[in-house]
N, C-alpha and C positions, 0 to 999 in steps of 0.2 A: 310379578316383576321383582327383580332383586337389583340392588345397587352393587356394582362391582367397581373396584379401583382399576383404572386402565390408563396407560400413558400412550399417547400417540407420538411415534418417533418418525421423524422425516430424515431419512438417511439417503444420500445420493451416492455414497461411496459403495461400489459393488462388493468390496472385500468385507466391510463392516456389516453390510446387509446380509451376505451369505453366512458370516459368523453368527449373527443373531438368529437367523432362520434355522441354522443347523442346531444351535444350542436349544432353541425353543422346541424344535421337532424331536430332538433326541430325548427330551424329557417327556414329551407327550406320546410319541409313537414308538413302536418297537420296529426298528429297522434290522434288516439282515446285514451280515458282515459285508456283502458285496455292495449294497446300497450305501452303507456308511463309508466304505472305502472310496466309492465313486465321489461322494460329497467331499471327503477330505482331499481327494486328488484335485477337484475343482478349486478348493480353497487354497491349496498349495500353488496352483497355477496363478491364482490371483495375487498371492503373496510374492511370488518370484516370477514376474512376467518376463518375456523375451525382451531383449534390448530395444528392438524397434517399437515394441508396444509401449515400453517405458518412455521412449522418446516422444511418441505420438501423444501419450497421455499428458506429458509435460507441456507440449505445444497447445493441446486442446484446453488444458487447465489454465494456461496463461491467458488465452483469448476468452475463456468463459469468465475468468476473474475480471478481465478488462471490461467486458460488456455485461457484467452481472447486475442484479437488481440492487446491489449495495452502492449505487451511484451517489446517493445522498451522503452516505458515510465517507466515501472517497472524496467527494466534493468538500465536505467539512474538513478533512485532513489537508486538502490543498489550500483552503482558505486559511487554516492555521499556519501552514508553511509560508504563505505569502505575507501574512500578518507579522510573522517572526522577524522579517527583515526591515520593517518600517523604522526601527530604531536607528538605521543607518542615515536617515535624513539629518537629524541633528548633528551627528558626527561629521558628515560631509560639509554641512554649513559651517560648523565650528572650525573645521580645517581650512576652509576658504577665508574665514575671518582672520585666523592666525596667519595665513599666508599673506594676506593684505597688510597686516600689522608688520610682519617681517620685511615686506617690501618697502614700507614707508621708513622703517628705522634702519634698513639695510643691515640687519643682523645675520643674514645668511647669504650664501653664494647663489649664483643664478642656477647652477645645476641642482642644488638641494631644493630651491624654490620650485623649479620646474617639476621635479619628481613629486614634491609635496602637492603641487597643483594637479598633476596627473592622477595621483592616487585619490585625491578628494573628488575629482571629476568621475573617476571610475566608481567610487562609492556612491555618489549621487545618482549616476546612471543606473546602477544596480537597484538602488532604492526606488527610482522612478519606475523601472520595469516591474518591481515588486508591487508598487501601488497600482499600476495599470492592471496587473494580473489579479490583484485583490478586487478591484472594481468589476472586472469582467466576471470573476467567479461569483461575486455577490449577485450580479444581474442574472446569471445562470441559475443561482440558488432560488431567486425570487420566482422564476417561471414555474 
């Protein structure tokens, strides 16, 4: 028995797979010109596919990425995105406190106060949706 250095390569892209296979076989085996030309023709077809084939690959790639085994990684990104907006809670609460203070001291007009209240309400709703999404994603992550 001898020890050899070998690398296992898992490639799903047919273009890269054919390139590697041709490179490996060209070094190991003696091909005729016709066989080599046939291999290069297949490689060129994979590099420059027909429009419909490109379109189909894009659609298939989208759905395979959507339902791929990297679900944990995607879930982690979604949790990070949901966590990113939690800082809106203190801003919305602060805006409501300022609005109440302005209402007591009558420092602002009613239109300005209404717009300020609406913007603080929108910010708080967005933060609440973000919190609910974060809780939901954490429960999914625990399963």
